[in-house]
C-alpha positions as CSV (number, residue, x, y, z in Angstrom):
1,X,-27.9,38.9,57.6
2,X,-29.7,35.6,58.5
3,X,-27.7,32.8,60.0
4,X,-29.9,30.1,58.4
5,X,-27.2,28.1,56.7
6,X,-25.0,26.5,59.3
7,X,-23.4,23.8,57.4
8,X,-21.3,23.3,54.2
9,X,-23.8,20.7,53.3
10,X,-26.2,23.5,52.3
11,X,-23.8,24.6,49.6
12,X,-23.2,23.0,46.2
13,X,-20.2,25.1,45.2
14,X,-17.2,24.6,47.5
15,X,-13.6,25.7,47.3
16,X,-10.7,24.7,49.5
17,X,-8.2,27.4,50.2
18,X,-5.0,27.1,52.3
19,X,-4.5,29.9,54.7
20,X,-1.2,31.6,53.8
21,X,1.2,33.1,56.4
22,X,0.6,36.5,54.6
23,X,-3.1,36.3,55.4
24,X,-2.3,37.0,59.1
25,X,-2.2,40.5,60.5
26,X,-0.5,42.2,63.4
27,X,-3.0,40.7,65.8
28,X,-1.8,37.2,64.8
29,X,-5.0,36.0,63.2
30,X,-6.3,36.0,59.6
31,X,-7.1,39.6,58.7
32,X,-10.9,40.1,58.2
33,X,-10.3,41.6,54.7
34,X,-9.0,38.1,53.7
35,X,-12.5,36.7,54.4
36,X,-13.8,38.8,51.6
37,X,-11.1,37.4,49.3
38,X,-12.2,33.9,50.2
39,X,-15.8,34.8,49.3
40,X,-14.5,36.2,46.0
41,X,-12.7,33.0,45.2
42,X,-15.9,31.0,45.7
43,X,-18.0,33.5,43.9
44,X,-15.8,33.4,40.8
45,X,-15.8,29.6,40.8
46,X,-19.6,29.8,40.9
47,X,-19.7,32.3,38.0
48,X,-17.4,29.9,36.0
49,X,-19.7,27.0,36.7
50,X,-22.9,28.8,35.5
51,X,-21.2,30.2,32.4
52,X,-21.3,33.8,33.6
53,X,-17.6,34.3,32.8
54,X,-18.1,33.0,29.3
55,X,-21.2,35.3,28.9
56,X,-19.0,38.2,30.0
57,X,-16.3,37.4,27.4
58,X,-18.7,36.8,24.5
59,X,-21.5,39.3,25.1
60,X,-20.0,41.8,27.6
61,X,-22.8,41.0,30.0
62,X,-21.5,40.0,33.4
63,X,-21.7,40.3,37.1
64,X,-20.9,43.4,39.2
65,X,-20.7,43.3,43.0
66,X,-23.2,45.8,44.4
67,X,-22.9,45.0,48.1
68,X,-21.3,42.5,50.4
69,X,-21.4,41.8,54.2
70,X,-19.9,39.3,56.6
71,X,-20.6,38.0,60.1
72,X,-17.3,37.0,61.7
73,X,-17.8,34.0,64.0
74,X,-14.3,32.7,64.9
75,X,-10.8,33.9,64.3
76,X,-8.6,31.8,62.0
77,X,-4.9,31.2,62.1
78,X,-2.0,29.9,60.0
79,X,-1.6,27.0,59.2
80,X,-5.1,25.8,58.2
81,X,-7.3,25.1,55.3
82,X,-10.7,26.7,54.8
83,X,-13.6,25.5,52.7
84,X,-15.7,28.3,51.3
85,X,-19.2,27.5,50.2
86,X,-21.4,29.7,48.1
87,X,-24.9,29.6,46.6
88,X,-27.6,31.8,45.1
89,X,-30.6,32.2,47.3
90,X,-32.8,34.5,45.2
91,X,-33.0,35.8,41.6
92,X,-34.6,38.9,40.2
93,X,-34.5,39.9,36.6
94,X,-31.4,42.1,37.0
95,X,-29.8,40.9,40.2
96,X,-29.4,38.0,42.6
97,X,-28.3,37.3,46.1
98,X,-25.4,35.0,47.0
99,X,-24.7,33.5,50.5
100,X,-21.3,32.3,51.7
101,X,-19.9,30.2,54.5
102,X,-16.3,29.8,55.5
103,X,-15.4,26.7,57.5
104,X,-11.9,26.2,59.0
105,X,-10.6,22.7,59.2
106,X,-9.4,23.4,62.8
107,X,-12.0,25.9,64.0
108,X,-15.3,25.0,62.3
109,X,-17.6,27.7,60.9
110,X,-15.6,31.0,61.0
111,X,-17.8,33.3,59.0
112,X,-21.0,33.7,56.9
113,X,-21.7,36.3,54.3
114,X,-24.1,37.7,51.8
115,X,-23.7,39.7,48.6
116,X,-25.9,41.3,46.0
117,X,-24.8,40.8,42.4
118,X,-26.1,43.1,39.7
119,X,-26.2,42.0,36.0
120,X,-24.3,44.6,34.0
121,X,-23.8,45.3,30.3
122,X,-20.2,46.5,30.1
123,X,-20.7,47.9,26.6
124,X,-23.6,50.1,27.4
125,X,-22.6,50.7,31.1
126,X,-26.1,49.8,32.3
127,X,-27.9,47.3,34.4
128,X,-29.4,44.5,32.2
129,X,-31.4,41.3,32.5
130,X,-29.7,38.0,33.6
131,X,-29.3,35.8,30.5
132,X,-31.6,32.8,30.4
133,X,-28.6,30.4,30.0
134,X,-27.1,31.7,33.3
135,X,-30.4,31.8,35.1
136,X,-31.2,28.2,34.1
137,X,-27.8,27.0,35.3
138,X,-28.2,28.8,38.6
139,X,-31.7,27.2,39.1
140,X,-30.2,23.8,38.2
141,X,-27.4,24.1,40.7
142,X,-29.3,25.7,43.6
143,X,-32.9,24.5,42.9
144,X,-34.4,28.0,43.2
């Protein structure tokens, strides 16, 4: 994973999420599994913005998470608010790569991440091509 994005300014899609008391673990910091949930929240917001959720509902063609990774930089604690940024950094015919950043209001950048999303036809249970409407909106948002 490359640490090339070091600022929320590099991300068009951003979501603010309050840290809940229940996000903490026995070590008194936000459990690292929650970071992946924060990535997920931003990812779904992105999919809504580019029309991928609608494509899923109308044509049964949608995203499926193939892989995800994170680099944990700083621990986070309750109470706090995080801002999660996400963007697409590369597109291929049947998949694309998303990058993430989590910034804590009190601690600064707490994590970065990356995932590979495969375009999936849920009717035929096969990989398929990214619909042009979604591809065009991704290019419009992230200039790729």
